[in-house]
N, C-alpha and C positions, 0 to 999 in steps of 0.2 A: 185200365179197370173200368169195370161201371158198377156205381152204387147207387142202389136206394136211398131216399132220405130216410135219415133214421136208423141208420145201418154202418158197420164198419168193418176192417179188413186190417190185415197184419201183414207186413212182410219183413223178411230178415236180410239186411244186408251185409257183405263182408268186407271189411276195412283193414288193409293191409298196411305196414310200415315197410318200406322198401330202402330205408336209409340204414346208415350204420350207427345211428342214435337212438336214446330213446325219446321218443316223442309225444307230446300231449296233444289230443287231437280233438278239437271241438267240432261237433255235430250237431246240425240244426236245420229245420226247415226254414225255405224263405219262398217270397213271391216269383213268379213268372208268367211269362204270356208268350203267344205268337202274335208278333207284329210283322205285316211285309213279308210274310214268307219265312219269317225266322225265329226260332226259339229264341226268347229274350229272356235274361234273367233280371230280379229285381235288384236295386242296389243294397249292397251289404245285407242286412238281415232284415232288411223291411218284409213286409209280409201282405199275404194277400188272403182271399176267403179260403183256398184248399188249404195253404200253409197254416191257417191259423185252427183248421180241423186236425192237423198233423201232428205228433208229437213222436218223441224218439226215447227210448227207453233209457239211455244214459247220454246227457249232453257233453259230457266231456270222457275219453279214454285215453289210458296210459298204455303205450305200445312198445314193448322192446324192440329192439333192432330185429328186424325179418320178422316181427311178430305178427298175427292178424288177431281181430274180435270180430263178433258178430253183434250188430245193433238191430233191435226190432224197432220198425216203423208202425205205427198204428194209424190210421185215419179213420176218423169218427164223423160222419156226416149229420148236421142236424137236422131233424123233423123239418124246418123252415129253408134248408140248403137251396142254393139257387141251383135250378136245373140247367144242363147243357154241360159244354166241355169248360175243365178247370185246369189250370197248370200251375205248378209248383217244382221244386228242387230241392232235394236232402243234401246239404254239403258237410263234407268233410274237410276241416281245416286246419292248419299246422301254420305257425308263426313266429319268427324269432323274435325275442323279448326286445322292447321299444329301448334304442340307446341312450344312454344316461344324460348324455349331452345335447340331445335332440336328433332330428334327423328322420330317416325315412326306416319304417318298419317293412320288410318283406312278410308277405301273406300269400300262402300258396293254398288252393282248395281245388277238390275236384267233388264233382255233383252226380246225383241219379237223377233223370228228368222224371216228373210224373205227369202223367196224363189220364185224368179221371173224366170220366163222364158221370152228371148226376141226373136220375130219373127213375122213374116207376117201370116195373116189368124188365124186360131184357136191355141188353147194349143196342144202342141205336146201329142201325145198318152201316156198314162201312161200303163206300163205293166211288169209281173214280171211271173216269174214261179218258181215253187216248185219243186227240187230234189227228188228222193227216200227216201222215210221215213226208218230211220232205229233203232233199238232199243237199248240203251248202257246204262251203269251205271255211275253215277258222281262219281269222287274220293271218296266221301264218302258212296257211294254205292246207293246213290237212283236211282229210274229207269227214262230212258229219252228216249224222242223220238227227232232224231235229222234228220235236212233235211238242204239242201243248198238251200235259197231263192238269185235268181239272178234277177236284175231289167233289164229287157229286153227292157225298153222302152225309153223316151226320158225325162222324169220327176223324179226329186228326189223323193223317196216316205218314208213316217214312215209305216210302215207294223204292222198290230196288228190283231188279230182275235182268233179264239178259236178252239180247237182240240177235237173231239170226238173219241175215237177208240169202236168198235162195231164189233160182230160176232167171238168172241173169244171163245176159247173152253170152252164148258157148257154155252154159251151165255154171257160170260163175256162183260162188258164194261166198259169205264172209261170216263169220261167228263161229259159235256165240260170243258175243261182246258184253260183259256186266255192265249194267246200267243202275248209277244211284241217284236218286233225284238229290240235290246238295241240301234241301232243306226240310221241315215237317211241313205239310201242306196241311193247314186247314180247312173246317168245312166251308164249302163255296170258293175256295180259292185255287187259283191255277199257277202252274212255272212251265 
């Protein structure tokens, strides 16, 4: 998503109860970041700038077994909102009641990542480069084709595609082989 300062956007999420029991689902935004090539979630309910701009229509949902509900998420960027990439997550969380005698409370949550660029005009350009391909073997001896991908744009990227090799000796071909980068690639980062 790209938003100019002083604007807002609404999105709908579907939350499903795949259990055989009635559940109370806590829904809330929390902070996140991209660190060393990994999307990292803030601890618990810790907030950051983007999550502080984010609200949900209901913070608690009661869902019947197999039931679903739609939740509206609103992001309102203030006029003085910081420009650049912002990250957060919207969590749907269920937990068991705390044991009366103490002990461990089990908490399960699933989240939707949020990538929002903030600034005037249209979305900043997304661009990446693929370095030279090199043939290698994995530690177990499997053949690999390795290349470095660099995010040369100004948006975080989730990169996937396919690799086809052709024109080998005797007309040898391979692929297409699906390729997915293991993690989000922040602007200026490479993997």
